[in-house]
N, C-alpha and C positions, 0 to 999 in steps of 0.2 A: 504494500500500500504506500509506503514512504517513497518507493521507487517511482510509482505512478505520479505522485505529487511533484517529484523532482523533474519528471519529464514534462508535465503540463505547466509548471510555473514559468519556465522560459518562454513558452508559447504565449501564455497570458501576458507576461511582461512585454513581449514584442508587440502584441496586440494593443496593449495600453499605450506604448510608445508611438505606434502608428496612428492611433486615434488622436493622441496629443499633437502629433505633427500635422495631421489633417486639419485639426481645429486651428492651429497656429497659421497654417497656410490660408485658410478661409479668412482669418482676421487680417492677414497681410494683404490679401486680394481686396478686401473691403477698404482698407486704408489707402491702397494705391488708387482705387477707383475714386475715393473721396478727394484725394490730392489732385488727381487729374481733373475733376470737376472744378475744384478751386482754382487750379491753374488756368483753365479755360475762362473762368469768370474774371480773373485778373487780367488776362490778355484782352478780353472784351472791354473792360474798363479802360485799359491803356489805349486801345484804339479809339474809344469815345473821347478820352482826354486829348488825344492828338487831333481830334476833329474829323476822324475818318468815319464816324457814325452819323454825321450830319449831311 
């Protein structure tokens, strides 16, 4: 029985690490998207300030 636990623990640990990495990647993707949107807004504001929007 102890041998079975030793064999499944590494699998569970790897699964937990994979899940954690996936969550981290989702958060990074959301952050990158938000930053891209903010950058687009700043570029638009800059164009408007230069008079390109009129």
